[in-house]
C-alpha positions in Angstrom: -0.2 0.1 0.0 1.8 3.3 -1.0 -1.6 5.8 -1.6 -3.3 5.6 1.9 -7.2 6.5 1.4 -8.9 8.9 2.4 -11.4 7.4 4.7 -8.2 6.8 7.3 -6.8 10.2 6.6 -10.5 11.8 8.1 -9.5 10.3 11.2 -6.7 11.2 13.4 -2.6 9.8 13.4 -1.6 8.7 16.6 2.6 9.1 17.1 3.1 6.9 19.9 6.6 7.7 21.9 8.0 4.9 25.1 11.6 4.5 26.4 11.9 2.0 28.9 13.9 3.8 31.9 14.6 7.0 33.1 18.1 6.5 32.1 17.4 5.9 28.3 15.6 9.1 28.3 18.1 10.8 30.0 21.1 9.2 28.0 19.5 7.8 24.4 18.4 11.6 23.0 18.9 9.6 19.3 16.1 7.3 20.3 13.6 9.8 21.2 14.3 11.9 18.2 13.9 9.3 15.7 10.5 8.2 17.4 9.7 12.0 17.2 10.3 12.1 13.6 7.3 9.6 12.6 5.3 13.1 12.7 7.2 13.4 9.7 5.6 10.5 8.1 2.1 11.0 9.1 2.7 14.6 6.9 4.5 12.7 4.5 1.2 10.3 4.0 -1.4 13.2 3.7 -2.5 13.9 7.0 -2.7 17.5 8.3 -0.9 18.7 10.7 -3.6 19.6 13.2 -4.8 15.9 13.2 -1.5 14.5 14.4 -1.3 13.2 17.7 1.8 12.2 19.6 1.5 10.9 22.6 4.7 10.7 24.8 3.5 10.2 28.2 5.5 6.7 28.6 8.8 7.8 28.6 10.6 6.2 31.4 7.9 3.1 31.3 8.3 -0.4 30.4 7.1 -2.3 27.5 5.9 -5.1 29.6 3.5 -2.5 31.0 0.3 -2.7 29.5 -1.1 -0.3 32.0 0.5 2.5 30.7 -0.8 5.9 30.7 0.0 6.7 27.3 -0.7 2.9 25.8 -4.1 3.2 27.6 -4.9 6.8 26.3 -3.9 5.3 22.4 -5.7 2.2 23.0 -9.2 4.6 24.3 -8.5 6.9 21.1 -8.7 4.0 18.7 -11.7 2.5 20.4 -13.8 5.7 20.0 -13.2 5.5 16.1 -11.4 8.7 15.9 -8.2 7.3 15.1 -6.8 6.3 11.5 -3.4 5.3 11.6 -0.9 4.6 14.4 2.6 5.5 13.6 5.4 4.0 15.8 9.6 3.7 15.2 9.6 0.2 15.4 7.3 -2.7 16.8 8.8 -2.9 20.4 8.0 0.9 21.0 4.6 -0.4 20.7 5.4 -2.7 23.8 6.9 -6.0 24.6 4.1 -8.3 25.7 3.8 -10.6 23.3 -0.3 -10.9 24.4 -1.2 -7.3 24.6 1.0 -7.0 21.1 -1.8 -9.7 19.3 -4.7 -8.0 21.1 -3.5 -4.5 19.6 -3.5 -5.7 16.5 -6.7 -7.4 16.3 -7.8 -4.0 17.7 -6.6 -2.2 15.1 -8.0 -4.8 12.5 -11.5 -4.5 14.7 -11.6 -0.3 14.0 -10.1 -0.2 11.0 -6.7 1.6 11.4 -3.3 1.2 9.7 0.1 1.0 11.7 2.8 3.1 10.2 6.5 1.1 11.4 9.3 3.8 10.4 6.7 4.7 8.1 5.7 2.3 6.6 1.8 0.8 6.4 0.3 -2.2 7.2 -3.1 -2.7 6.9 -4.6 -4.7 9.9 -7.0 -6.5 7.6 -4.5 -8.4 5.1 -3.7 -11.3 6.7 -0.5 -11.6 5.0 1.0 -8.2 6.4 -0.4 -9.0 9.7 1.6 -12.3 9.8 4.4 -10.6 9.8 3.6 -7.8 12.4 2.7 -11.3 14.6 6.2 -13.1 13.9 7.6 -9.3 14.9 5.9 -8.8 18.1 6.6 -12.6 18.9 9.9 -11.6 18.4 10.7 -8.8 20.6 8.7 -10.9 23.6 11.0 -14.0 22.9 14.3 -11.2 23.1 13.3 -9.7 25.9 12.9 -12.7 27.9 16.4 -13.9 26.8 18.0 -10.4 27.7 16.1 -10.8 31.3 17.1 -14.0 31.7 20.8 -13.2 31.0 20.6 -10.3 33.6 19.7 -12.9 36.1 21.8 -15.3 35.4 24.5 -12.8 35.5 23.5 -11.5 38.9 23.1 -14.9 40.0 26.8 -15.3 39.2 27.8 -12.6 40.7 26.1 -13.4 44.0 27.6 -16.9 44.2 30.8 -15.1 43.9 30.2 -12.8 47.0 29.4 -9.4 44.9 26.8 -7.3 45.7 23.7 -7.2 43.2 22.0 -4.6 44.5 22.4 -0.8 45.5 23.9 -1.0 49.0 21.8 -0.3 51.9 21.5 3.3 53.8 24.5 4.1 55.7 27.4 2.1 52.7 28.7 3.1 49.4 29.3 0.9 46.2 33.1 0.5 46.0 34.6 1.8 43.0 37.6 1.0 41.1 39.4 3.0 38.0 40.3 0.3 34.7 41.8 1.7 32.1 40.5 5.3 33.1 37.2 4.1 33.6 34.9 3.7 36.9 33.9 0.4 37.8 32.0 -1.1 40.6 33.8 -3.9 42.4 30.5 -5.6 44.0 31.6 -4.7 47.3 30.3 -2.3 49.7 31.8 0.0 52.2 30.6 2.3 55.2 30.2 6.2 54.0 33.2 7.7 55.2 30.8 10.6 57.0 32.2 10.0 60.5 28.5 11.1 61.6 26.9 8.3 58.9 29.3 5.8 60.3 28.2 6.9 64.1 24.7 6.3 63.3 25.1 2.8 61.6 27.4 1.5 64.5 24.3 2.7 66.8 21.9 0.7 65.2 23.8 -2.4 65.0 24.1 -1.5 69.0 20.9 -0.8 69.3 19.5 -4.2 67.8 22.2 -6.1 70.4 20.8 -4.5 72.8 16.8 -4.2 72.0 16.7 -7.5 70.4 13.5 -6.2 68.5 13.1 -3.5 65.4 10.6 -1.6 68.3 13.0 -1.6 71.1 15.9 -0.7 68.5 13.8 2.2 67.5 13.4 3.4 70.9 17.3 2.9 71.7 17.8 4.7 68.6 15.4 7.8 70.0 16.7 7.8 73.5 20.3 8.0 71.9 19.2 11.0 69.9 20.2 8.9 66.8 19.3 10.3 63.4 19.5 6.9 61.1 20.9 7.7 57.0 19.0 7.4 54.2 20.2 5.8 50.8 22.0 8.6 48.8 20.9 9.5 45.7 22.6 7.4 43.1 24.1 4.6 45.9 
């Protein structure tokens, strides 16, 4: 399909944008800009500027979360029959849950909405075209599950070797060493160098040894005038 029938262009074009984490939002500006450029594909296919809606409130939200606000907004717009085309940069931006993706394709077919992946249209009522999109969605989901499994195995391996796999608790910092000029976490923790924080941590352990329960330990800390440290941002 190259020429978009007028019945689609009489309705809105939705450009859906998503990145999985806040870190990606901060550091991967190229991905966001590429997704934002899908607006230009909508214009190229004949939608008026006023008829293109950008949904970008899911920046920093996992594709496994099918309840994310922007995604739900897009589904509601489709269900209202006000959408003629959905524009995404790639399948994984719409989500990484295979069942949700298949349901999404069915919704597009039910409401006769075209899907555009980086400007290339898919007719949801064309079985051959939809079959390709189904395979893409299943592949994205499988790759994500394999990635999660690999990360989990890596964490288990670190834990078995005695290295930390989580952020250090309040009062401790991750131990860093420089390798080839690059700071790297060693997997070990060290006490915060701040003497006030060190004193508070020691007092917590002392209170638990004396009190033998959380409630009594808290009372002891209050009696001693000890303020328990909170975890530092980025620790």
